[in-house]
Backbone as a chain_set.jsonl record, in Angstrom:
{"seq": "MPSTQAPFGQDTVRQEMDAAVVAAGLPGGETEAGFPKLRHSAGAAATEKEQEVAALAARLSPCVVTWSSDDATGASEATAAGARRQFAAMLANLGAHGWRETTPAEDVPTENGGVYVIATYKKRGWILNAWHSSMHPWVESTAMATKESCFDSLTDEETGILEDVD", "coords": {"N": [[-20.208, -68.922, -15.982], [-23.323, -69.969, -14.819], [-26.5, -69.713, -16.501], [-29.123, -67.597, -15.403], [-31.55, -67.46, -16.41], [-34.86, -68.547, -16.738], [-36.009, -71.717, -18.04], [-37.221, -71.701, -21.372], [-39.684, -73.01, -22.794], [-42.133, -75.167, -24.338], [-44.279, -75.175, -22.45], [-44.063, -72.636, -21.221], [-44.354, -70.964, -23.454], [-46.975, -71.624, -24.155], [-48.341, -70.695, -21.867], [-47.826, -67.935, -22.068], [-49.071, -67.344, -24.508], [-51.716, -68.022, -23.849], [-52.178, -66.081, -21.826], [-51.986, -63.726, -23.345], [-54.131, -64.029, -25.098], [-56.352, -64.112, -23.338], [-56.062, -61.576, -22.097], [-56.641, -59.983, -24.258], [-59.29, -60.378, -24.572], [-60.172, -62.423, -26.11], [-61.514, -65.7, -26.957], [-60.69, -67.854, -24.375], [-58.749, -70.775, -23.344], [-58.362, -72.206, -25.671], [-55.825, -72.649, -26.489], [-53.344, -74.879, -27.464], [-50.941, -77.421, -26.804], [-48.829, -78.614, -29.242], [-49.788, -79.607, -32.608], [-52.885, -78.533, -34.193], [-55.794, -80.631, -33.963], [-56.011, -83.212, -36.377], [-58.062, -83.115, -39.292], [-58.834, -85.421, -40.515], [-58.824, -88.866, -39.686], [-55.89, -90.668, -38.768], [-55.87, -93.361, -38.809], [-56.154, -96.905, -39.498], [-57.435, -96.825, -41.994], [-56.409, -94.634, -43.185], [-54.579, -92.846, -45.701], [-51.263, -93.481, -46.991], [-49.831, -91.093, -47.111], [-51.313, -89.477, -45.303], [-50.762, -90.879, -42.972], [-47.985, -90.464, -42.797], [-47.93, -87.679, -42.414], [-49.301, -87.509, -39.955], [-47.531, -88.931, -38.281], [-45.221, -87.321, -38.413], [-46.26, -84.933, -37.387], [-46.845, -85.784, -34.783], [-44.259, -86.31, -33.845], [-43.17, -83.728, -33.908], [-44.77, -82.34, -32.169], [-43.985, -81.569, -29.462], [-42.747, -79.206, -30.016], [-44.447, -77.212, -30.747], [-47.03, -74.791, -30.376], [-50.394, -73.936, -30.486], [-53.153, -71.735, -31.232], [-56.509, -70.944, -31.893], [-59.406, -69.233, -33.126], [-62.659, -69.043, -34.321], [-65.471, -67.642, -36.02], [-68.113, -68.532, -37.583], [-70.69, -67.907, -37.686], [-72.181, -65.963, -38.891], [-71.023, -63.376, -38.609], [-71.231, -59.939, -37.916], [-70.35, -56.729, -39.394], [-69.511, -55.089, -37.303], [-68.856, -56.985, -35.362], [-66.733, -58.258, -36.686], [-64.913, -56.106, -36.848], [-64.448, -55.699, -34.138], [-63.246, -58.151, -33.488], [-60.9, -57.891, -34.941], [-59.673, -55.792, -33.542], [-59.298, -57.082, -31.085], [-57.485, -59.054, -31.872], [-55.281, -57.429, -32.528], [-54.787, -56.468, -29.955], [-54.003, -58.824, -28.695], [-51.57, -59.316, -30.027], [-50.156, -57.033, -29.201], [-49.986, -57.556, -26.473], [-48.375, -59.837, -26.493], [-46.034, -58.637, -27.454], [-45.48, -56.978, -25.272], [-44.617, -58.857, -23.52], [-42.13, -59.587, -24.341], [-41.984, -60.765, -26.872], [-40.645, -60.289, -29.983], [-41.461, -58.332, -32.692], [-41.143, -59.368, -35.996], [-42.174, -59.404, -38.525], [-44.198, -56.939, -39.383], [-47.657, -56.446, -38.537], [-49.989, -56.07, -41.05], [-52.828, -54.78, -42.51], [-54.539, -56.284, -45.11], [-56.735, -55.654, -47.585], [-59.539, -57.636, -48.636], [-61.274, -58.978, -51.506], [-64.002, -59.085, -50.952], [-64.549, -57.102, -49.144], [-63.54, -57.708, -46.692], [-60.764, -58.328, -44.425], [-57.346, -59.316, -44.276], [-54.726, -60.361, -42.223], [-51.358, -60.834, -41.289], [-48.773, -61.592, -39.009], [-45.476, -61.802, -37.643], [-43.561, -62.959, -34.945], [-40.735, -63.258, -32.705], [-39.072, -65.067, -30.114], [-36.612, -66.067, -27.964], [-35.682, -68.409, -29.478], [-38.038, -69.328, -30.545], [-40.595, -69.033, -33.014], [-43.416, -67.147, -33.753], [-46.229, -67.18, -35.644], [-48.944, -65.282, -36.591], [-52.288, -65.05, -37.686], [-55.067, -63.313, -39.018], [-58.308, -63.147, -40.266], [-61.099, -61.676, -41.818], [-63.89, -62.264, -43.47], [-66.805, -61.533, -44.457], [-69.437, -63.769, -43.867], [-67.607, -64.663, -41.955], [-65.13, -64.957, -39.436], [-61.833, -65.323, -38.395], [-59.111, -66.067, -36.243], [-55.762, -66.98, -35.703], [-52.903, -68.423, -34.164], [-49.62, -69.693, -34.233], [-46.926, -71.036, -32.644], [-43.603, -72.039, -33.084], [-40.773, -74.035, -32.316], [-37.686, -73.155, -33.353], [-35.303, -74.779, -33.581], [-36.211, -77.411, -33.693], [-37.49, -77.568, -36.164], [-35.444, -76.874, -37.826], [-33.946, -79.156, -37.997], [-35.226, -80.862, -39.72], [-35.443, -83.197, -42.411], [-35.061, -82.903, -46.015], [-37.067, -84.409, -47.187], [-38.975, -84.589, -45.108], [-39.604, -81.898, -44.796], [-40.823, -81.507, -47.249], [-43.115, -83.079, -46.89], [-44.501, -81.556, -44.984], [-44.91, -79.216, -46.471], [-46.678, -80.075, -48.38], [-49.064, -80.444, -47.093], [-52.507, -79.918, -46.976]], "CA": [[-21.265, -68.624, -15.032], [-24.582, -70.528, -15.307], [-27.56, -68.762, -16.823], [-30.188, -67.506, -14.405], [-32.801, -67.359, -17.147], [-35.714, -69.732, -16.636], [-36.181, -72.386, -19.324], [-38.285, -71.161, -22.206], [-40.131, -74.121, -23.618], [-43.523, -75.254, -24.777], [-45.208, -74.776, -21.385], [-43.988, -71.184, -21.065], [-44.956, -70.366, -24.649], [-48.428, -71.806, -24.033], [-48.834, -69.774, -20.83], [-47.791, -66.567, -22.583], [-50.131, -67.209, -25.508], [-52.984, -67.997, -23.098], [-52.307, -64.781, -21.168], [-52.236, -62.71, -24.377], [-55.486, -64.268, -25.604], [-57.293, -63.698, -22.298], [-55.95, -60.129, -21.935], [-57.255, -59.345, -25.426], [-60.723, -60.644, -24.573], [-60.479, -63.495, -27.069], [-61.916, -66.92, -26.249], [-59.59, -68.548, -23.715], [-58.823, -72.223, -23.281], [-58.22, -72.811, -26.987], [-54.407, -72.827, -26.754], [-52.983, -76.292, -27.367], [-49.582, -77.867, -27.063], [-48.853, -79.46, -30.427], [-50.566, -79.176, -33.768], [-54.335, -78.733, -34.053], [-56.248, -81.977, -34.315], [-56.181, -83.451, -37.81], [-59.457, -83.236, -39.709], [-59.073, -86.806, -40.893], [-58.151, -89.829, -38.838], [-54.696, -91.297, -39.329], [-56.014, -94.762, -38.451], [-55.846, -97.93, -40.488], [-57.979, -96.486, -43.309], [-55.739, -93.434, -43.688], [-53.622, -93.06, -46.778], [-49.862, -93.467, -46.56], [-49.469, -89.684, -46.907], [-51.938, -89.043, -44.05], [-50.015, -91.511, -41.886], [-46.702, -89.756, -42.703], [-48.21, -86.374, -41.821], [-49.639, -87.727, -38.546], [-46.314, -89.332, -37.566], [-44.367, -86.15, -38.317], [-46.92, -84.009, -36.455], [-46.661, -86.324, -33.437], [-42.861, -86.122, -33.478], [-42.9, -82.3, -33.736], [-45.726, -81.747, -31.22], [-43.365, -80.859, -28.338], [-42.135, -77.971, -30.514], [-45.505, -76.406, -31.345], [-48.169, -74.33, -29.575], [-51.356, -73.321, -31.397], [-54.407, -71.163, -30.733], [-57.361, -70.43, -32.964], [-60.776, -68.873, -32.817], [-63.371, -68.65, -35.528], [-66.9, -67.363, -35.889], [-68.754, -68.694, -38.893], [-72.118, -67.853, -37.388], [-72.806, -64.761, -39.452], [-70.453, -62.218, -37.929], [-71.546, -58.634, -38.49], [-69.171, -55.877, -39.581], [-69.08, -54.635, -35.98], [-68.198, -58.13, -34.742], [-65.462, -58.431, -37.384], [-64.031, -55.018, -36.428], [-64.08, -55.99, -32.753], [-62.308, -59.273, -33.514], [-59.615, -57.356, -35.431], [-59.092, -55.051, -32.415], [-58.849, -58.074, -30.112], [-56.289, -59.662, -32.447], [-54.217, -56.438, -32.326], [-54.496, -56.44, -28.523], [-53.249, -60.047, -28.407], [-50.208, -59.088, -30.508], [-49.544, -56.04, -28.32], [-49.684, -58.22, -25.218], [-47.19, -60.664, -26.735], [-44.915, -57.713, -27.515], [-45.196, -56.525, -23.912], [-43.975, -59.977, -22.815], [-40.829, -59.884, -24.906], [-42.008, -61.284, -28.236], [-40.175, -59.223, -30.874], [-42.119, -58.355, -33.995], [-40.196, -59.445, -37.113], [-42.979, -59.028, -39.691], [-45.29, -56.128, -38.836], [-49.03, -56.728, -38.959], [-50.477, -55.127, -42.054], [-54.15, -55.156, -43.015], [-54.642, -56.401, -46.566], [-58.155, -55.782, -47.912], [-59.935, -58.731, -49.52], [-62.235, -58.564, -52.53], [-65.37, -58.998, -50.44], [-64.655, -56.089, -48.097], [-62.928, -58.177, -45.456], [-59.361, -57.993, -44.22], [-56.451, -60.413, -43.945], [-53.565, -59.841, -41.514], [-50.399, -61.815, -40.792], [-47.66, -60.978, -38.283], [-44.524, -62.783, -37.14], [-42.818, -62.551, -33.756], [-39.723, -64.214, -32.251], [-38.615, -64.962, -28.731], [-35.787, -67.133, -27.406], [-35.643, -69.62, -30.282], [-39.378, -69.664, -31.011], [-41.216, -68.137, -33.994], [-44.864, -67.149, -33.654], [-46.941, -66.608, -36.79], [-50.342, -65.023, -36.239], [-53.116, -64.672, -38.829], [-56.454, -62.92, -38.748], [-59.051, -62.82, -41.483], [-62.539, -61.475, -41.692], [-64.554, -62.246, -44.778], [-68.201, -61.658, -44.044], [-69.783, -63.674, -42.45], [-66.678, -65.525, -41.242], [-63.995, -64.295, -38.797], [-60.931, -66.314, -37.812], [-57.782, -65.663, -35.778], [-54.943, -68.157, -35.422], [-51.494, -68.201, -33.854], [-48.856, -70.919, -34.083], [-45.532, -70.833, -32.26], [-42.792, -73.229, -33.349], [-39.392, -73.972, -31.849], [-36.864, -73.157, -34.566], [-34.333, -75.867, -33.656], [-36.905, -78.646, -34.091], [-37.792, -77.526, -37.588], [-34.163, -76.784, -38.532], [-33.378, -80.489, -38.151], [-36.016, -81.673, -40.647], [-34.836, -83.571, -43.685], [-35.774, -82.355, -47.17], [-38.284, -85.204, -47.365], [-39.932, -84.184, -44.074], [-40.046, -80.552, -45.153], [-41.756, -81.709, -48.354], [-44.38, -83.597, -46.335], [-45.195, -80.414, -44.382], [-45.304, -78.267, -47.505], [-47.769, -80.65, -49.176], [-50.283, -80.558, -46.282], [-53.566, -78.997, -47.422]], "C": [[-22.579, -69.165, -15.593], [-25.626, -69.44, -15.538], [-28.619, -68.778, -15.726], [-31.55, -67.383, -15.078], [-33.58, -68.67, -17.011], [-35.83, -70.387, -18.004], [-37.378, -71.8, -20.08], [-38.689, -72.251, -23.178], [-41.61, -74.051, -23.914], [-44.501, -74.782, -23.698], [-45.229, -73.259, -21.196], [-44.633, -70.478, -22.247], [-46.475, -70.462, -24.559], [-49.017, -70.844, -23.001], [-48.862, -68.338, -21.34], [-48.855, -66.344, -23.653], [-51.493, -67.15, -24.83], [-53.21, -66.623, -22.474], [-52.63, -63.684, -22.181], [-53.653, -62.823, -24.912], [-56.517, -63.751, -24.6], [-57.267, -62.177, -22.128], [-56.616, -59.378, -23.084], [-58.764, -59.549, -25.467], [-61.15, -61.678, -25.594], [-60.872, -64.746, -26.298], [-60.704, -67.64, -25.667], [-59.759, -70.052, -23.791], [-58.661, -72.933, -24.608], [-56.753, -73.082, -27.326], [-54.037, -74.279, -26.501], [-51.491, -76.481, -27.545], [-49.674, -78.811, -28.261], [-49.705, -78.863, -31.522], [-52.06, -79.309, -33.487], [-54.693, -80.152, -34.472], [-56.457, -82.087, -35.823], [-57.656, -83.626, -38.134], [-59.822, -84.677, -40.028], [-58.28, -87.71, -39.965], [-56.928, -90.386, -39.544], [-54.694, -92.776, -38.965], [-55.708, -95.675, -39.619], [-56.322, -97.559, -41.891], [-57.294, -95.263, -43.926], [-54.772, -93.795, -44.815], [-52.204, -93.026, -46.201], [-49.411, -92.037, -46.266], [-50.042, -89.167, -45.587], [-51.206, -89.637, -42.85], [-48.657, -90.842, -41.694], [-46.884, -88.404, -42.022], [-48.491, -86.526, -40.328], [-48.401, -88.093, -37.731], [-45.38, -88.136, -37.38], [-44.949, -85.132, -37.339], [-46.74, -84.481, -35.014], [-45.229, -86.104, -32.957], [-42.55, -84.657, -33.163], [-43.785, -81.635, -32.678], [-45.079, -81.056, -30.021], [-42.782, -79.497, -28.721], [-43.167, -76.992, -31.055], [-46.543, -76.03, -30.291], [-49.105, -73.611, -30.54], [-52.542, -72.742, -30.623], [-55.22, -70.726, -31.947], [-58.761, -70.165, -32.436], [-61.452, -68.553, -34.131], [-64.844, -68.474, -35.221], [-67.495, -67.416, -37.28], [-70.264, -68.576, -38.754], [-72.796, -66.607, -37.928], [-72.33, -63.506, -38.776], [-70.798, -60.93, -38.669], [-70.249, -57.861, -38.707], [-68.633, -55.408, -38.239], [-68.348, -55.758, -35.25], [-66.828, -58.348, -35.361], [-64.462, -57.352, -36.96], [-63.561, -55.234, -34.995], [-63.065, -57.116, -32.678], [-60.933, -58.811, -33.983], [-58.921, -56.583, -34.314], [-58.553, -56.017, -31.352], [-57.565, -58.76, -30.583], [-55.093, -58.715, -32.251], [-53.818, -56.374, -30.854], [-53.693, -57.675, -28.114], [-51.786, -59.856, -28.829], [-49.473, -58.089, -29.615], [-49.146, -56.671, -26.988], [-48.469, -59.127, -25.368], [-45.941, -59.788, -26.778], [-44.505, -57.22, -26.131], [-44.506, -57.607, -23.085], [-42.718, -60.456, -23.529], [-40.816, -60.524, -26.282], [-41.677, -60.121, -29.161], [-40.802, -59.386, -32.249], [-41.053, -58.381, -35.096], [-40.876, -59.156, -38.445], [-44.175, -58.253, -39.157], [-46.653, -56.543, -39.394], [-49.47, -55.643, -39.936], [-51.816, -55.629, -42.577], [-54.127, -55.166, -44.544], [-56.127, -56.593, -46.885], [-58.397, -56.979, -48.837], [-61.013, -58.227, -50.463], [-63.644, -58.337, -51.986], [-65.534, -57.99, -49.311], [-64.087, -56.514, -46.761], [-61.48, -57.733, -45.363], [-58.602, -59.268, -43.858], [-55.196, -59.801, -43.333], [-52.663, -61.006, -41.131], [-49.267, -61.051, -40.112], [-46.76, -62.093, -37.767], [-43.735, -62.163, -35.986], [-41.797, -63.631, -33.414], [-39.415, -63.967, -30.779], [-37.851, -66.231, -28.368], [-35.882, -68.463, -28.16], [-37.001, -70.1, -30.773], [-39.838, -68.61, -32.015], [-42.722, -68.274, -33.844], [-45.43, -66.449, -34.882], [-48.4, -66.466, -36.383], [-51.075, -64.525, -37.472], [-54.488, -64.247, -38.33], [-57.105, -62.657, -40.097], [-60.513, -62.624, -41.131], [-63.087, -61.311, -43.1], [-66.009, -62.57, -44.503], [-68.838, -62.907, -44.644], [-68.817, -64.425, -41.537], [-65.509, -64.709, -40.712], [-63.14, -65.371, -38.144], [-59.628, -65.647, -37.398], [-57.041, -66.921, -35.37], [-53.532, -67.715, -35.067], [-50.833, -69.563, -33.693], [-47.409, -70.546, -33.774], [-44.788, -72.143, -32.482], [-41.372, -72.991, -32.858], [-38.49, -74.165, -33.058], [-35.965, -74.384, -34.668], [-34.976, -77.189, -34.062], [-37.103, -78.697, -35.599], [-36.519, -77.402, -38.426], [-33.579, -78.16, -38.806], [-34.178, -81.389, -39.106], [-35.219, -82.001, -41.906], [-35.621, -82.898, -44.813], [-37.084, -83.1, -47.398], [-39.367, -84.795, -46.363], [-40.473, -82.773, -44.357], [-41.063, -80.64, -46.28], [-43.116, -82.199, -47.873], [-45.177, -82.432, -45.748], [-45.687, -79.431, -45.431], [-46.482, -78.763, -48.324], [-49.071, -80.775, -48.405], [-51.274, -79.5, -46.741], [-54.048, -78.145, -46.286]], "O": [[-22.924, -68.856, -16.733], [-25.637, -68.404, -14.874], [-28.964, -69.832, -15.191], [-32.572, -67.223, -14.412], [-33.02, -69.757, -17.153], [-35.758, -69.702, -19.025], [-38.402, -71.455, -19.489], [-38.104, -72.393, -24.252], [-42.249, -73.01, -23.76], [-45.453, -74.063, -24.003], [-46.296, -72.668, -21.03], [-45.372, -69.509, -22.07], [-47.181, -69.497, -24.852], [-50.069, -70.249, -23.234], [-49.814, -67.604, -21.076], [-49.473, -65.281, -23.703], [-52.333, -66.325, -25.19], [-54.302, -66.063, -22.577], [-53.453, -62.811, -21.908], [-54.306, -61.808, -25.154], [-57.447, -63.035, -24.973], [-58.321, -61.55, -22.026], [-57.099, -58.261, -22.9], [-59.446, -58.958, -26.305], [-62.333, -61.805, -25.91], [-60.592, -64.845, -25.103], [-59.787, -67.998, -26.406], [-60.789, -70.547, -24.248], [-58.81, -74.154, -24.67], [-56.469, -73.69, -28.358], [-54.37, -74.843, -25.459], [-50.854, -75.787, -28.339], [-50.515, -79.71, -28.28], [-50.265, -77.775, -31.388], [-52.463, -80.106, -32.639], [-53.973, -80.786, -35.243], [-57.002, -81.185, -36.459], [-58.409, -84.209, -37.354], [-60.962, -85.102, -39.838], [-57.191, -87.353, -39.516], [-56.925, -90.556, -40.763], [-53.63, -93.38, -38.829], [-55.084, -95.271, -40.6], [-55.686, -97.933, -42.876], [-57.577, -94.905, -45.069], [-54.229, -94.898, -44.867], [-51.989, -92.595, -45.068], [-48.697, -91.793, -45.293], [-49.341, -88.494, -44.832], [-51.048, -88.971, -41.827], [-48.214, -90.666, -40.559], [-46.092, -88.025, -41.159], [-47.973, -85.754, -39.52], [-48.239, -87.614, -36.609], [-44.809, -87.96, -36.304], [-44.214, -84.536, -36.552], [-46.507, -83.667, -34.121], [-45.008, -85.753, -31.798], [-41.764, -84.369, -32.261], [-43.56, -80.476, -32.331], [-45.591, -80.024, -29.588], [-42.372, -78.727, -27.852], [-42.81, -76.04, -31.749], [-46.891, -76.836, -29.428], [-48.664, -72.77, -31.323], [-52.882, -73.191, -29.528], [-54.67, -70.199, -32.914], [-59.225, -70.765, -31.467], [-60.877, -67.862, -34.972], [-65.385, -69.074, -34.292], [-67.392, -66.465, -38.054], [-71.02, -69.075, -39.587], [-73.875, -66.237, -37.466], [-73.137, -62.654, -38.404], [-70.671, -60.846, -39.89], [-69.182, -58.284, -38.262], [-67.418, -55.335, -38.056], [-67.336, -55.516, -34.593], [-65.859, -58.598, -34.644], [-63.289, -57.652, -36.737], [-62.4, -54.979, -34.677], [-62.122, -57.047, -31.89], [-59.913, -59.284, -33.48], [-57.706, -56.7, -34.15], [-57.481, -55.792, -30.789], [-56.664, -59.015, -29.783], [-54.015, -59.155, -31.852], [-52.636, -56.239, -30.539], [-52.797, -57.578, -27.275], [-50.872, -60.194, -28.077], [-48.297, -58.281, -29.308], [-48.09, -56.357, -26.439], [-47.624, -59.184, -24.474], [-44.909, -60.146, -26.21], [-43.316, -57.062, -25.852], [-43.883, -57.31, -22.066], [-42.289, -61.595, -23.346], [-39.742, -60.802, -26.817], [-42.345, -59.087, -29.13], [-40.689, -60.434, -32.884], [-40.168, -57.526, -35.129], [-40.225, -58.713, -39.392], [-45.07, -58.838, -38.546], [-46.781, -56.933, -40.554], [-49.333, -54.45, -39.665], [-51.924, -56.768, -43.034], [-53.744, -54.185, -45.181], [-56.714, -57.601, -46.49], [-57.576, -57.294, -49.699], [-61.597, -57.167, -50.238], [-64.387, -57.499, -52.497], [-66.538, -58.012, -48.599], [-64.148, -55.756, -45.793], [-61.027, -56.876, -46.122], [-59.142, -60.172, -43.221], [-54.659, -58.828, -43.863], [-53.148, -62.05, -40.697], [-48.854, -59.991, -40.582], [-47.227, -63.197, -37.488], [-43.305, -61.011, -36.046], [-41.971, -64.79, -33.79], [-39.483, -62.846, -30.277], [-38.387, -67.335, -28.458], [-36.131, -69.509, -27.561], [-37.098, -71.178, -31.361], [-39.508, -67.431, -31.88], [-43.249, -69.386, -33.812], [-45.148, -65.277, -35.129], [-49.013, -67.412, -35.89], [-50.563, -63.687, -38.214], [-54.993, -64.77, -37.336], [-56.513, -62.017, -40.965], [-61.075, -63.307, -40.274], [-62.782, -60.351, -43.809], [-66.388, -63.729, -44.339], [-68.774, -63.079, -45.861], [-69.201, -64.789, -40.425], [-64.953, -63.873, -41.424], [-63.652, -66.231, -37.427], [-59.105, -64.78, -38.099], [-57.619, -67.823, -34.763], [-53.028, -66.735, -35.615], [-51.405, -70.475, -33.095], [-46.756, -69.836, -34.54], [-45.271, -73.216, -32.119], [-40.838, -71.888, -32.969], [-38.523, -75.209, -33.708], [-35.871, -74.979, -35.742], [-34.331, -78.007, -34.718], [-36.909, -79.736, -36.229], [-36.508, -77.777, -39.598], [-32.799, -78.323, -39.744], [-33.836, -82.559, -39.277], [-34.431, -81.191, -42.394], [-36.717, -82.385, -44.59], [-38.093, -82.494, -47.759], [-40.537, -84.668, -46.726], [-41.66, -82.506, -44.173], [-42.063, -79.921, -46.268], [-44.15, -81.778, -48.391], [-46.381, -82.322, -45.978], [-46.773, -78.87, -45.29], [-47.212, -77.959, -48.904], [-50.087, -81.167, -48.978], [-50.925, -78.328, -46.879], [-54.936, -77.313, -46.472]]}, "num_chains": 1, "name": "protein.A"}
């Protein structure tokens, strides 16, 4: 009997991440299909390593959805606390849409009075890792969903390229 489940791919993951971000009151429109833009160009002047990273990122882009928000403008403690609540709301919204928490979010205090949080969720062959950090005056939240089967097929050499990315 054929499955009646709708396909669950990059577009659906992006829509669900967008919905969770907006519902949490976080800045919308930042969710991207693929990896975030590289800080350095992979053009002719790029090193061989940078070109390898860019080629691998391009090949894996259909298997990745990312979102990030940061405030390096002198966030106050109240702003940082609000951002942490919004991050928790985003995770709760993902959970309400069937993302299963596999690594619970746990606040880890930093030396400067800030907090660092990481959580992992899974849904239908995708893994979503979400990070939040607030280290006065900087606040950042990031989420990256990856399709497991794409990354399972990487060679040891390709895995090494990803592990060496700064």
